[in-house]
C-alpha positions in Angstrom: 61.5 -69.0 -51.2 58.7 -71.5 -52.1 58.5 -74.6 -54.3 56.1 -75.2 -57.2 54.3 -78.7 -58.2 54.7 -80.1 -61.6 55.2 -83.4 -63.7 57.0 -84.5 -66.6 55.5 -87.3 -68.8 53.5 -89.1 -65.9 52.7 -88.4 -62.5 54.9 -90.0 -59.6 52.7 -92.6 -58.4 52.9 -94.2 -62.3 57.0 -94.2 -62.1 58.8 -97.4 -61.1 62.2 -97.3 -59.1 63.2 -100.4 -61.3 62.7 -98.3 -64.5 65.5 -96.3 -65.5 63.4 -94.3 -68.1 61.5 -93.3 -65.0 64.1 -91.4 -63.8 63.6 -88.2 -65.6 59.9 -88.6 -64.9 57.4 -87.9 -62.2 57.1 -85.0 -59.9 59.3 -81.7 -60.7 59.2 -78.9 -58.4 60.3 -75.2 -59.2 62.4 -74.0 -56.4 61.7 -70.3 -56.4 63.5 -67.4 -54.7 61.1 -64.1 -55.5 62.4 -60.6 -54.4 58.8 -59.4 -53.0 59.9 -55.8 -52.8 60.3 -55.5 -56.6 58.7 -58.8 -57.5 61.9 -59.8 -59.2 62.7 -63.4 -59.7 65.9 -64.2 -58.2 66.7 -67.7 -58.8 64.5 -71.0 -59.8 66.1 -74.5 -59.7 63.9 -77.0 -61.5 64.1 -80.8 -60.5 63.0 -83.0 -57.4 62.3 -81.7 -53.9 65.3 -82.5 -52.4 67.6 -81.0 -50.0 70.4 -80.7 -52.8 68.2 -78.4 -54.8 67.3 -76.0 -51.9 70.8 -75.5 -51.3 71.4 -75.1 -54.9 68.8 -72.4 -54.7 70.0 -70.5 -51.5 73.4 -70.6 -52.7 72.1 -69.2 -56.2 70.5 -66.5 -54.3 73.7 -65.3 -52.7 75.9 -65.4 -55.8 73.4 -63.2 -57.5 73.3 -61.0 -54.6 77.1 -60.4 -54.7 77.2 -62.1 -51.1 74.9 -59.5 -49.6 72.9 -60.7 -46.7 69.4 -60.7 -47.2 67.3 -59.1 -44.3 64.5 -61.3 -44.1 63.9 -64.6 -45.6 60.2 -66.2 -45.4 59.6 -69.6 -46.4 57.5 -72.5 -45.8 57.8 -75.5 -43.3 60.3 -77.5 -45.9 62.9 -78.7 -43.3 65.8 -78.3 -45.9 65.7 -74.5 -45.8 67.3 -74.0 -42.3 69.8 -76.3 -43.2 70.6 -74.7 -46.7 70.8 -71.0 -45.3 73.0 -72.1 -42.2 75.2 -74.1 -44.8 75.5 -71.0 -47.2 75.1 -68.0 -44.9 76.8 -69.5 -41.7 80.4 -67.9 -41.1 82.9 -70.0 -39.2 83.5 -68.6 -35.9 85.1 -69.9 -32.6 82.9 -68.8 -29.7 84.3 -66.4 -27.4 84.7 -67.3 -23.7 84.7 -64.4 -21.3 85.0 -66.4 -17.9 88.1 -68.6 -17.6 87.7 -72.1 -19.1 88.7 -75.4 -17.2 91.3 -77.4 -19.3 89.5 -79.9 -21.4 88.7 -79.7 -25.4 89.8 -76.6 -26.9 87.1 -74.5 -28.6 86.4 -75.4 -32.2 84.9 -73.0 -34.8 81.2 -73.2 -35.7 79.2 -71.9 -38.5 77.2 -68.9 -37.0 74.3 -67.1 -38.6 75.0 -63.3 -39.3 73.3 -61.5 -37.0 71.7 -58.9 -39.5 70.0 -62.3 -41.4 66.3 -63.2 -40.4 64.7 -66.2 -41.4 61.0 -66.8 -40.4 59.1 -70.2 -41.4 55.4 -69.4 -42.1 52.9 -72.1 -40.9 49.2 -72.4 -42.3 46.8 -73.6 -40.6 43.9 -75.4 -43.1 40.3 -76.4 -42.5 38.3 -78.2 -45.1 41.1 -76.8 -47.7 41.2 -73.5 -46.9 43.6 -71.4 -44.9 41.9 -70.4 -41.5 45.1 -69.0 -39.8 48.2 -68.1 -40.6 51.0 -68.4 -38.0 54.9 -67.4 -38.2 57.9 -69.1 -36.3 61.5 -67.2 -36.1 64.5 -69.9 -36.9 67.1 -67.3 -37.1 67.2 -63.8 -35.5 65.2 -62.4 -32.9 61.8 -60.5 -32.7 63.3 -56.9 -32.8 65.5 -57.7 -35.7 62.6 -59.4 -37.7 60.5 -56.3 -36.7 63.0 -53.8 -37.9 63.8 -55.6 -41.3 59.6 -55.4 -41.6 59.8 -51.8 -40.8 62.5 -51.1 -43.9 60.5 -53.2 -45.9 58.1 -51.6 -48.7 56.4 -54.8 -49.6 54.8 -55.7 -46.4 54.2 -55.4 -42.8 53.8 -58.7 -42.0 56.0 -61.9 -42.8 54.4 -64.1 -45.4 54.9 -66.2 -48.7 52.1 -64.8 -50.4 54.1 -62.9 -53.3 56.2 -66.0 -54.3 52.8 -67.5 -54.3 51.1 -65.0 -56.6 53.9 -65.5 -58.5 53.5 -68.9 -59.0 50.1 -68.7 -60.1 51.1 -65.8 -62.9 53.8 -68.8 -64.0 51.2 -71.3 -64.0 49.1 -68.7 -66.4 52.0 -68.1 -68.7 53.4 -71.6 -68.9 50.9 -74.5 -70.2 53.3 -76.8 -69.0 52.2 -76.2 -65.2 48.6 -75.5 -65.4 47.0 -77.8 -63.5 44.3 -80.7 -65.1 45.9 -80.3 -68.4 46.9 -82.0 -71.4 49.6 -79.4 -72.2 52.1 -81.2 -69.5 55.9 -81.8 -70.5 56.9 -84.7 -71.8 60.9 -84.3 -72.0 62.9 -83.2 -68.6 64.8 -80.9 -70.8 62.4 -79.3 -72.5 60.5 -78.6 -69.0 63.5 -76.7 -67.6 64.2 -74.9 -70.7 60.7 -73.6 -70.6 60.7 -73.1 -67.0 63.8 -70.8 -67.4 62.1 -69.1 -70.2 59.1 -68.2 -68.7 60.4 -67.6 -65.1 63.2 -65.2 -66.1 61.5 -63.3 -69.0 59.1 -62.2 -66.7 61.6 -59.9 -64.9 62.0 -58.0 -68.4 59.0 -58.6 -70.1 56.1 -58.9 -67.6 54.5 -55.5 -66.3 53.5 -56.1 -63.0 50.3 -53.8 -62.1 51.2 -53.0 -58.4 54.6 -51.8 -59.7 53.4 -49.4 -61.8 53.9 -45.4 -61.1 52.5 -42.0 -62.1 54.2 -39.7 -64.0 54.3 -36.1 -63.7 50.9 -35.8 -65.6 49.3 -38.5 -63.3 49.3 -41.3 -65.9 50.1 -44.6 -64.5 53.6 -46.0 -66.2 53.6 -49.5 -66.2 56.9 -51.1 -64.9 58.4 -54.5 -64.8 60.4 -56.1 -61.8 63.6 -55.8 -63.7 62.8 -51.9 -64.3 61.2 -51.9 -60.6 65.0 -53.2 -59.2 67.0 -50.8 -61.5 68.0 -53.5 -63.9 66.2 -52.1 -66.9 64.5 -48.6 -68.1 62.0 -50.0 -70.5 59.6 -52.8 -71.2 61.5 -55.7 -73.2 60.0 -57.5 -75.9 60.3 -61.2 -76.3 62.3 -60.7 -79.2 64.7 -58.6 -77.8 64.7 -60.9 -74.4 65.7 -64.0 -76.3 68.4 -62.2 -78.8 70.1 -60.1 -76.2 73.7 -61.7 -75.9 74.6 -63.1 -72.8 78.3 -62.1 -72.9 80.0 -59.2 -74.3 
């Protein structure tokens, strides 16, 4: 999970709190959740960089995964992630007490994280604007459970956020509104959100990813999209097919 910066109409430093028209201007972040194994965009939530949007992202990921618990979640050091993960995936349980307890306050329910869920924070050390060292810190889980999750992974043998960061660069290339130092920035929040959803989710079905290609029986590389890799589709969709596909039957 990661956040990608952009802006609407004007930079944040040019917005004024006493101007109601600036409420929908300034910084606008894409809160993105990516399935690294299939390069599949699970969810994107555009908006201000707030704890509410962070929790909305985690909640939507849980819903789209059918309530299944992810083996490993890697994020940056944004403090809202541990809180959101605890709120969404935590289960209310009464702690067990083996030894006899003295009289006093009764045991109260607490939200406990499922043991199969691991959350690791990635910290990057920078020098002169370049990353010189990457460290990770376990928030939920243990060294053994994180190692077991990495052993099952087909994407990487180390904890990192490079896959979602690479997708951020791809989306900036596909959506001119997100390119840095450009005159193509969004002038309206609704259009900004619409184009965000369009480029991020059409990527799943219409964009063949080079590293997902597989060789057929003749040894020829066959391109695949994230949706094909995840078993959601059997072909590369055209933009027309994706746009005109009915959302409900």
